[in-house]
C-alpha positions, -999 to +999 in steps of 0.1 A: -348-706+296-360-707+260-383-680+246-417-697+244-453-686+241-459-697+277-431-678+294-412-653+272-398-633+301-380-648+330-402-628+354-431-614+334-444-594+364-410-576+367-415-558+333-443-534+326-455-527+290-456-489+295-419-489+288-421-512+258-396-502+230-419-518+204-448-496+216-426-465+214-414-474+179-449-479+167-458-444+179-433-432+154-438-456+124-470-474+133-491-462+104-492-478+069-483-444+054-453-440+076-439-474+069-445-470+031-429-435+032-398-451+048-399-478+022-399-452-005-371-433+011-350-464+010-360-470-027-347-436-035-378-414-034-369-379-022-395-354-033-429-347-018-449-353-050-431-386-056-440-398-021-476-388-026-478-407-059-460-438-048-476-442-014-510-433-029-521-409-001-534-373-001-511-344+000-524-337+035-516-372+048-482-372+032-474-338+047-483-351+081-463-383+078-432-365+065-434-339+092-437-367+119-408-387+104-386-355+103-396-346+139-389-381+151-355-380+134-359-407+108-358-383+078-343-349+073-354-321+050-327-311+026-332-280+004-328-281-034-336-257-061-344-265-097-333-237-122-359-210-122-379-223-093-382-216-056-363-236-030-380-268-021-371-297+001-364-333-003-365-359+024-334-381+031-329-408+057-309-399+088-286-423+106-317-431+128-336-437+096-309-458+081-308-479+112-345-486+106-338-503+073-334-539+088-369-535+102-383-528+068-362-555+052-373-581+078-410-571+072-404-574+034-388-609+038-418-620+060-443-606+034-423-623+006-424-656+023-460-657+035-480-633+014-465-634-021-476-667-037-459-658-071-427-646-055-411-614-043-418-583-063-385-568-055-352-584-047-326-568-024-291-578-034-256-568-024-228-554-047-219-589-059-256-597-068-261-620-038-295-619-020-295-599+012-315-611+043-322-602+079-316-627+106-311-628+143-274-635+153-259-641+187-229-626+202-206-651+185-222-646+151-244-677+151-278-676+136-305-680+163-342-691+163-368-679+189-364-711+209-327-702+213-335-668+230-345-656+264-357-623+275-346-605+306-351-572+322-318-553+324-307-538+357-311-500+358-284-477+370 
Protein backbone atom coordinates (compact mmCIF):
# COMPACT_ATOMS: atom_id res chain seq x y z
CA UNK A 1 0.00 0.00 0.00
CA UNK A 2 1.52 3.32 -1.06
CA UNK A 3 1.58 6.31 1.26
CA UNK A 4 -1.13 8.64 -0.02
CA UNK A 5 -3.05 11.55 1.41
CA UNK A 6 -6.21 9.40 1.46
CA UNK A 7 -4.81 6.48 3.44
CA UNK A 8 -1.36 6.99 4.99
CA UNK A 9 -1.77 4.19 7.55
CA UNK A 10 -2.90 0.68 6.78
CA UNK A 11 -5.44 0.97 9.59
CA UNK A 12 -5.74 4.57 10.73
CA UNK A 13 -7.96 3.64 13.67
CA UNK A 14 -5.31 1.29 15.09
CA UNK A 15 -2.98 4.21 15.81
CA UNK A 16 -3.74 7.02 18.22
CA UNK A 17 -1.99 10.38 17.97
CA UNK A 18 -1.26 10.61 21.72
CA UNK A 19 1.85 8.49 21.15
CA UNK A 20 3.05 10.38 18.06
CA UNK A 21 6.83 10.71 17.88
CA UNK A 22 6.51 13.91 15.84
CA UNK A 23 4.40 15.46 18.59
CA UNK A 24 6.88 14.40 21.24
CA UNK A 25 9.79 15.80 19.22
CA UNK A 26 7.99 19.11 18.80
CA UNK A 27 7.58 19.32 22.57
CA UNK A 28 11.39 19.48 22.70
CA UNK A 29 12.30 21.55 19.61
CA UNK A 30 8.98 23.03 18.52
CA UNK A 31 9.78 26.69 19.04
CA UNK A 32 11.54 28.90 16.52
CA UNK A 33 14.15 29.80 19.14
CA UNK A 34 14.87 26.12 19.91
CA UNK A 35 15.33 25.23 16.24
CA UNK A 36 17.56 28.25 15.61
CA UNK A 37 19.57 27.50 18.75
CA UNK A 38 20.22 23.99 17.44
CA UNK A 39 21.12 25.47 14.04
CA UNK A 40 23.64 27.71 15.74
CA UNK A 41 25.08 24.82 17.74
CA UNK A 42 25.75 23.00 14.45
CA UNK A 43 27.26 26.16 12.95
CA UNK A 44 29.72 26.25 15.86
CA UNK A 45 28.11 28.70 18.26
CA UNK A 46 28.93 27.65 21.82
CA UNK A 47 28.57 30.59 24.20
CA UNK A 48 25.43 32.13 25.64
CA UNK A 49 26.05 35.67 24.36
CA UNK A 50 26.75 34.32 20.86
CA UNK A 51 23.45 32.39 20.86
CA UNK A 52 21.55 35.50 22.01
CA UNK A 53 23.13 37.66 19.32
CA UNK A 54 22.75 35.17 16.46
CA UNK A 55 19.24 33.91 17.27
CA UNK A 56 18.11 37.47 18.08
CA UNK A 57 16.18 36.72 21.25
CA UNK A 58 16.35 38.14 24.75
CA UNK A 59 18.66 36.75 27.41
CA UNK A 60 15.62 35.33 29.23
CA UNK A 61 14.33 33.50 26.15
CA UNK A 62 17.76 32.07 25.36
CA UNK A 63 18.32 30.98 28.95
CA UNK A 64 15.00 29.11 28.85
CA UNK A 65 15.72 27.48 25.46
CA UNK A 66 19.23 26.39 26.46
CA UNK A 67 17.93 24.99 29.74
CA UNK A 68 15.22 23.02 27.89
CA UNK A 69 17.65 21.71 25.27
CA UNK A 70 20.10 20.62 27.99
CA UNK A 71 17.32 18.99 30.06
CA UNK A 72 16.04 17.21 26.95
CA UNK A 73 19.51 15.86 26.18
CA UNK A 74 20.24 17.68 22.90
CA UNK A 75 22.95 19.94 24.32
CA UNK A 76 25.33 19.63 27.24
CA UNK A 77 26.89 22.37 29.35
CA UNK A 78 30.68 22.22 29.30
CA UNK A 79 32.63 24.50 31.67
CA UNK A 80 35.29 26.84 30.35
CA UNK A 81 37.27 29.63 31.93
CA UNK A 82 38.94 32.56 30.21
CA UNK A 83 42.09 33.82 31.98
CA UNK A 84 41.16 36.06 34.89
CA UNK A 85 37.46 35.30 34.58
CA UNK A 86 34.99 33.11 36.45
CA UNK A 87 33.97 29.69 35.16
CA UNK A 88 31.28 29.87 32.50
CA UNK A 89 29.58 27.27 30.33
CA UNK A 90 29.42 26.60 26.65
CA UNK A 91 26.77 24.47 24.97
CA UNK A 92 27.81 21.50 22.85
CA UNK A 93 25.59 19.01 20.96
CA UNK A 94 25.32 15.57 22.58
CA UNK A 95 24.88 12.36 20.59
CA UNK A 96 21.13 12.98 20.72
CA UNK A 97 21.75 16.49 19.42
CA UNK A 98 24.05 15.24 16.68
CA UNK A 99 21.37 12.75 15.63
CA UNK A 100 19.04 15.76 15.21
CA UNK A 101 21.27 17.27 12.51
CA UNK A 102 19.57 15.50 9.55
CA UNK A 103 16.25 17.03 10.68
CA UNK A 104 17.73 20.54 10.50
CA UNK A 105 19.49 19.77 7.23
CA UNK A 106 16.24 18.48 5.70
CA UNK A 107 14.41 21.62 6.82
CA UNK A 108 17.23 23.72 5.37
CA UNK A 109 17.03 21.89 2.02
CA UNK A 110 13.27 22.40 1.89
CA UNK A 111 13.68 26.11 2.69
CA UNK A 112 16.43 26.47 0.09
CA UNK A 113 14.26 24.87 -2.56
CA UNK A 114 10.94 26.61 -1.89
CA UNK A 115 11.67 29.78 0.10
CA UNK A 116 14.97 31.16 -1.27
CA UNK A 117 14.34 32.58 -4.75
CA UNK A 118 17.95 33.79 -5.05
CA UNK A 119 19.51 30.53 -3.85
CA UNK A 120 20.72 28.96 -0.64
CA UNK A 121 22.42 31.38 1.79
CA UNK A 122 24.62 28.57 3.21
CA UNK A 123 25.93 25.47 1.47
CA UNK A 124 26.63 22.24 3.33
CA UNK A 125 29.49 20.33 1.73
CA UNK A 126 31.56 17.26 2.61
CA UNK A 127 35.35 17.08 2.99
CA UNK A 128 35.73 16.75 -0.79
CA UNK A 129 33.59 19.83 -1.46
CA UNK A 130 30.56 17.90 -2.72
CA UNK A 131 27.07 19.06 -1.73
CA UNK A 132 25.46 17.17 1.14
CA UNK A 133 21.76 16.32 1.11
CA UNK A 134 19.19 14.45 3.14
CA UNK A 135 17.01 11.85 1.47
CA UNK A 136 14.89 8.89 2.44
CA UNK A 137 16.53 5.54 1.70
CA UNK A 138 15.16 2.04 1.90
CA UNK A 139 16.73 -1.00 3.50
CA UNK A 140 18.69 -1.79 0.33
CA UNK A 141 19.98 1.79 0.04
CA UNK A 142 17.58 2.87 -2.69
CA UNK A 143 16.22 6.42 -2.73
CA UNK A 144 12.49 6.51 -1.92
CA UNK A 145 9.65 8.94 -2.57
CA UNK A 146 6.48 9.23 -0.44
CA UNK A 147 4.51 7.08 -2.90
CA UNK A 148 7.04 4.26 -2.33
CA UNK A 149 6.28 4.13 1.41
CA UNK A 150 3.65 2.65 3.65
CA UNK A 151 3.12 3.27 7.34
CA UNK A 152 2.32 0.49 9.76
CA UNK A 153 1.79 0.23 13.50
CA UNK A 154 4.51 -2.04 14.94
CA UNK A 155 3.52 -4.88 17.21
CA UNK A 156 4.24 -4.14 20.88
CA UNK A 157 5.99 -6.59 23.17
